[in-house]
VMD Tcl script that draws the C-alpha trace (Angstrom):
set ca {
  {168.69 85.13 1.25}
  {166.66 83.37 3.88}
  {164.92 80.02 4.16}
  {162.46 81.27 6.75}
  {158.77 80.49 5.97}
  {155.73 81.76 7.50}
  {153.76 78.77 6.50}
  {152.60 76.34 9.43}
  {154.26 72.95 9.09}
  {151.94 70.05 9.30}
  {153.31 66.54 9.91}
  {151.31 63.33 10.17}
  {152.08 59.68 10.88}
  {150.19 56.58 11.35}
  {150.76 53.08 12.93}
  {148.69 50.10 12.83}
  {148.57 48.02 16.04}
  {146.80 44.76 17.07}
  {146.24 45.85 20.70}
  {143.38 46.40 23.10}
  {141.92 49.79 23.55}
  {143.30 49.76 27.15}
  {146.79 49.17 25.92}
  {146.60 51.92 23.24}
  {145.26 54.28 26.04}
  {148.11 53.41 28.25}
  {150.65 54.05 25.40}
  {149.39 57.62 25.24}
  {148.99 58.48 29.01}
  {152.04 56.77 30.35}
  {155.23 58.83 29.74}
  {157.66 55.93 29.76}
  {155.43 54.10 27.22}
  {155.10 57.04 24.98}
  {158.82 57.66 24.69}
  {159.36 54.03 23.88}
  {157.22 54.01 20.77}
  {156.69 57.67 19.51}
  {160.20 58.63 18.44}
  {161.25 57.34 14.91}
  {163.26 54.28 14.66}
  {166.83 54.71 16.01}
  {165.93 57.93 17.89}
  {165.26 58.60 21.60}
  {162.85 60.74 23.20}
  {162.92 62.73 26.50}
  {159.54 64.30 27.85}
  {160.02 67.69 29.30}
  {156.26 68.51 29.80}
  {153.51 65.91 30.23}
  {149.99 66.85 31.29}
  {147.31 64.15 30.51}
  {144.35 66.15 31.72}
  {141.67 67.19 29.22}
  {143.14 70.14 27.20}
  {146.64 69.18 28.50}
  {149.87 68.83 26.36}
  {153.15 67.03 26.09}
  {156.44 68.21 24.92}
  {159.18 65.72 23.76}
}
mol new
graphics top color blue
foreach p $ca { graphics top sphere $p radius 0.5 }
foreach p [lrange $ca 0 end-1] q [lrange $ca 1 end] { graphics top cylinder $p $q radius 0.2 }
display resetview
């Protein structure tokens, strides 16, 4: 028996922040800022790929 599924996994999360648009933008385009807030509480993140260009991607 196998637990493998062909269904795509969809995850979502949200966060409310009283911050300026410039601060929010920096939180997404600065790798150090991103790993400071994106991982769940009590977890750490490490960025192995980070491309902030239009159409780019990141991998934590």
